[in-house]
N, C-alpha and C positions, 0 to 999 in steps of 0.2 A: 335555570341554565340547561341548555340542551345536551351538555356533555357531562361526564362523570368526573368531578374534581374531588381531590382529598379535602378534608376540613381545613387543613392549613392553606391550601391553594385558594379555597373559597373565601377564607378570612382575608387573605391578601388582596384578592380582587375586589371584595366589598370595601376594603380600606381605600384602595385606589379610586374606586367609583365615588366614594364619599368626598375625598379630597378634590377630585375633578369637579364635583358639583359646587364645592366651596369656591373654586377658582373660575367657575362658570365656563368650563370647557367640556366637550364631549370626548369620551375615550372608549377604546375598544380593544379587546384581545384579538390578535390577528395572526395569520400565518401558520407556521409549523406546529405550534402548541394545539391550535384548534384542530388542524388536520390529524395530528397523531392521536389526540384524544378520541376523535370519531373512529379512527381506524383501530384503536386499541393498543397503540405502541407506547412505550414508556416515554415520559417527558422530563426534561431537566432544566428547561428555560422557557421563558414566555416573552413575546413582543407585544408592547402596548403602543397603539397609535392614538394621538389625540388631535383635536382641532384647535391648535394653538401651540404653545411653547412646551415641547416635550421635556426639555431640560428643567424648566421651572416646575413642571409636574413631578418629575423624579425627585427633585430636592424637597418639595413639599411633602411627598409621601415618606421620604426617608426621615424627615423630622418628626413624624408621628411615632417613631420607634424610640424606645429608651434603653440604651443610649442610641442616638441618631445613627442611621446607617451611613457608611461611606459611599459617596456617589462619584463615579468616574464619568466625565462628560467631555464631548468634543464639539466645541462651538461651530467649527467649520461645517460639520455634518448635521448639527442640530440633534445629536443623539446623547443619551445619558443611560447609565447602567448602574445597578447595585445588586448585591447578593444578599438574600435573606435565608438563613438556615440551609445554605448550600444550593439554593435555587436562584438562577440568574434571571433578572428582569431587565429588559431594555425598553427605553421610552424614545419615541420620535414623534415629531409633529406631522400631521397629514400633509402630503405634498403632491404636486403634479410635476411631471418631468417632460422635457423635450430634448431631443438628441441631434447632434451634428453627425454626418456620415463618417467623418474621419476619427471620431472619438467615441468611447463608451461612457465618457463622463457627461452626465446630463446637465442641462440648465434647470435648476430646481426653484419652484415657487410654492408658496403656501397653497393648500388645497382643501377639499372636503374629504370625508371618508370615502365617498364614491370615486374621487380622483385617485386616492391612494390605492384603492382596490384595483382600479383600471391599470395602474403601473406595475402590478404584481406579475411575477413570471408565469404562474399557472393558476388555473381556476381552483385547484385544490388548496392553493396557498393564499387565495383571496377571500376565504371565509373569515368573517369577523363576528365577534360576539360583544354586544354592548355591555359596558360596565356602568352605564349611567343609572342613577337611582330610579328614574321613572320607567325605564324599560330594561332593567338588569337581566342579562341572560338571553336577550333576543338575538337570534341568528340573522346576519345579513349575508345573503348569498346571491349576488346579482348575476353570476355567470354559471349557475347550476353546478357549482363545485361539489356539492353534496351528492348529486346524481353521478358525477364523474368518479367520486370515491366508491360509490356502490357498484358502478360499472367497471371500475379498475382501469381507467384510462387517464392519460396526461393530455390536457388541452391548454391553450393559451387564452387569456381574456381578450386580447386583440388578435388581429390577423397574424398568424404565426411568423410570416416573413418580417413583419414590423417588430414583433417581440424579440426575435433572434438577431435582427440587424441592430436594434437599439443596444442590446447587451448580449454579445455573442457567447459569453460564458453560460448563458441560459441553455444553450444547446448541450453543453456538457452536463448541466444540472438536470435537464430533461431526461437524458439517458441514465444519469445516476438515480433519479427518483424511480424510473421504470425498473431499474435493477434492484433497488432497495425494497420497493413496495410490491414487486411482481406485478406491476401495471403494464399495460400495452400502450404503444404510441401509435395513434391513428395515422393513416397514410399521408394525409395532407400536412400533418405536423412533421413527420419524418422527412417528407420531400422538401419542406422548408429548411430543415437542418442541412440536407444535402446541398441545397441551392446556396446556402449562406455559409458553408464551411470555411471558405476563404476569409471570412470576417474574423475568425478566431485569431488571426495574426495580430490584431490590435489589443489582445488580452495578454497580460504579463504571464510569463511561463510559470511563475510561482502559483498563481491562481488556477491555471490549467492543471498543474501537477497536484494541487490540493484536491481538486475534484476527481482527478484520475485515481489518487490514493483512496478516496472514499469509495470509488467503484471497486477498487482492488480489495477493499475490506468488506464487501457485501458477502452474503452467505454463499452465493454462486457467482464468482467474478466473471465467468465466461459470458454471462448474459449481457452485462454492460460492455465488456470488451468487444464482443461480436457486433453489438450495435454501433460502437465507435468505429469499428472497421467498415461495416456496411454503409455507414453514412458518409465516409470519407474523412471524418474528423481525425481519426487516428493517424493517418498519413500526414496531416498538417503539422503535427508536433512530434511524432514518434515513427518516422519512416522505417527505421531499422526493424521494428516489430512487424510491420506489414510486409517487409521483404521476405519473411518466413513463409508467406502464403503461396500456394501453388504446387502443382505436381508436374514434373517433367518426365517424359517417357522416351527412352531410346532402346531400340532392339526389343521392344515389348516389355522392358523393365522400367518400373517407376519407383519413386520413393514416396513415403507418406507425406501428406501436407503438414509441414512442421508448425504452421500457425495454429491449425485446429488441434494438433497434438498438444501444443503448448497450453491452449485453453483448457484441455482436459487435465493436464498436469497441475495447473493452477487450482482448478476445482478440487482435485484429489488432495492437494496440500491444504487447501482452505478447510476441507472436511476434518482435518486433523489438527490444525493450528490456526490461531487468530493473530499470529505474528506477521505484521506487514512485510518485514524484510525477508522472511522465509518465502512469502508469496512472490516477492520481487526476484528471489533466487529461482523460483519456479518459472517465472516469466522469462528470465534471461538465460536459463540453462542451455538452450539450443541457439542462442542469438548469433553464435559464430558459424552456424551451418551454411548460410548463403555464401560466405566467403571461402569456405573449404569444400564446397560441393564439387565432386569430380565423378566422371563416368569412366570406370575401368573395364576395358574390353574383356568379355567373358566372365566378369564378376558382377558388375552392376554399379550402383551408386555408393560412393563413400563420402564421409565427412571427417577424414582423419585430422585430429588435432583441434576439432571445433571447440573443445572445452578450454584449451589454452587461449585460443583466439577470443572466446567469449569472456574469459577472465580479463584480457587486455581491453576489451570493448567496454566493460562495466564502468570504470572510472569516467570514460568519455561520455557515456550515456547519462550517468549521474550528474555530471557537470552540465550537459545539454538541458536536462530536465529540471535543473536547480534542486536536485536531491542532495542530501548531506554528504560532504566530502570528509567523512570521518570513519569511525569503526563500523558503522552500518554498511558503508560502501565496501569496506574491506571484507566484512562478513559475507556479503552477497558474492563478491568476486571469488572468495575462497570456496564457497559452495558450488559456484559455477565450474571452477577448476576441478573440484573433486567429485563431481556428480556421477561420473562413470565408474569410479573406483569400486564401490560396494557391489554394483551390478556385475562388474567384470569378475568379481570373486565367486559369483554363482555359476560361472561357466568353466571353472577349472578346479583342480584339486587345491584346496585352500591350505597354504603353508602358514605356519606360525609367523614367519618373517613378513608375509604380506599383511597379515592381521595386525602385527605390531606397527608396521609402517602406517597403516590406515589410522590406528589409534593415535599414533604420534602426530600425524599430519592434521587430523580432524580436531583433536583436543576437545575443548569444551563444546564444540559445535557438532559432535558426533551424532547426537540424537536428531538434531535438525537435518543433518545430511542424510540420515537414514529415512526420515520422512520424505525428503525430496526424492531420493532414489526409489523408494517404494511407490511414490506418486508418479514417477516416470515410467512405470510398467503399465503401458497401455497397448491394447491390441483388440481387434474384433474377434480374435480367436480366444475364446474363454479358457480352453484347455492350456494354451500357451501361457496366458496370464496366471492361471492356477499353478503351473509348474514353476514359473519364475518366482511367484510369491512363496511357494514351499521352499525353494532353494534359498530365498532371501531370509527365511526364518532360520535356516542352518547357519548362514553368515552371522546373524544376530547372536546366536548361541555361541559361536566360536569367538566373536568379539568379547562376549561376557567372560568366557573361560580364560582367554589369553590376558585380558585386563586384570582379572582376579589373581592370575599367576604371576604376571610380570610387572604389574603396576606401571605400565608404560605411558598411560594417557596423559598424565601431568608430569611426566618424567623429564629430568634433566640429566645428561651424562654425568657419571661420578667424577669425571675429570673435565674441568672447563678451561677456557682460554687463559685465565689468570694462573691456574696451576701449571699449564704448559710453559708459559713465559717464565715463571719462577724456577721451575725444574731445569730448564735448558738455558736460562739467562738470556731470553730472547725479547726483543721489542715487539710490539704489535706488527705482524707480518704475514705474508702469504703462507710461510711454513707453519705458523701457529694455527691458521685456519685449516690447512691440509691435515695436520695431525688430529685436530679436534673433530673434523668431519670423519676421518678414518675410524676413530674410536666410536663415534656415534653410529656409523653405518655397521660396524662389526657387531655392536650390541643388537641393533635392530634386525640384522640378518641372522642372529643366533650363533655367530661364530665364537663369541665369548659371552660369559654370563654378565648380568647387570650388577657388577660389584667393583669396588675400587681396586682391589689387588689384581684382578684379571685385566681391568682397563689399564692399570699402570704398566703391567708386563707387556701388553699389546702396544701401548704407546712407545715404550722403549725400543721395541722391535721396529716399529714404523720409523721412528726418529733415526735409528741406526742406519736404516736404508737411505736416509737423506743426508747421512754424514754428520749427524748431531749426537752429542753425548750429554748426559746429565751434568749440570754444573754443581748440583748438591746431592 
């Protein structure tokens, strides 16, 4: 075999080849497993294509294990899958495909291994290794995919316009592979993406977003995001992001290009965290700027309130892109809203009150917020960046000091709404909320200490001003 497999993988493939011989079918390792083994990337699954019934082959191989492996199969698609020692193996019969222009669902018929390789998206994914006993380990590379791996380029087996028109999601995948593997896309391939970008509309948003998230999770997301932008694909499904691009100049005063600034922020955050949703917060942190951009005479460009606008835009964008409408969305919206707060503390004398409020508002997400804010410090002026980062370290120290002293981060006021209703014999009402808020704000502002007696005395004073007296 031309690739380096573990003993366990080799035993599995020999077993599959032996069963295939008994069934009188030819079978091959194909696609990502072969590509990644050649490149030297880790592998956790393998695709097997056979000339015949892939489901039958999967069941026959599964029966050779004691106890027999559980096989999941989908008759409509002719695919079957099992897992052995945590390693996923998928089987499918070799096929050829033809497409209608209005759909990405092909008409599928049985085919040869050559037919199957021809329908693959890229030459680097069309490499096949025989598992047949008579030529076990022989590499089949009809489109010079091995050479493309060595050269670091993404090419299509067919003319690229045909490949992308047949299945437009391949345009997203092309960019994703370029970003993941640090490969380049030749001009003719990239031009075909640009020319076929409108075809993306026939693909479900869920599948587009899945590819987009994989690009977001690459080591340097800006590479793939910039390719999506330049190709025109990004505007097809996420125009709010592309609206950030561009610089306007009035009276000789311009603002920074917020699209390319955002790409840098995402890369900065990615260098510190593998959390997809923190990267989404980085992507959306300035999404409200186009709606809030104003030119103020004698001052320049402002984006007042863009963090609050961005927070409100986040749920709509998540719904549009079929992202989860749950705590993940709320987390991203919260970080978008708060992303200016720590940075603003570097520009003023930091009061304990301001620190307490940040600790209270950020809660468990404080560390992620600090990563986002530090990532947001971008400038071509290295001295300016250095000064901001030094000030940012001071803020971190103050946060640590105040948290240790006041324990405010997971804090709840010593008097809650239930206490207020009981003490003043009140039903749930606006008065209860007003008293509760006043007590909380007084503690956060340092007007009273964070203990019950002080909170009780303050509550009585506030209630008295509202004409209320304790009932107990």
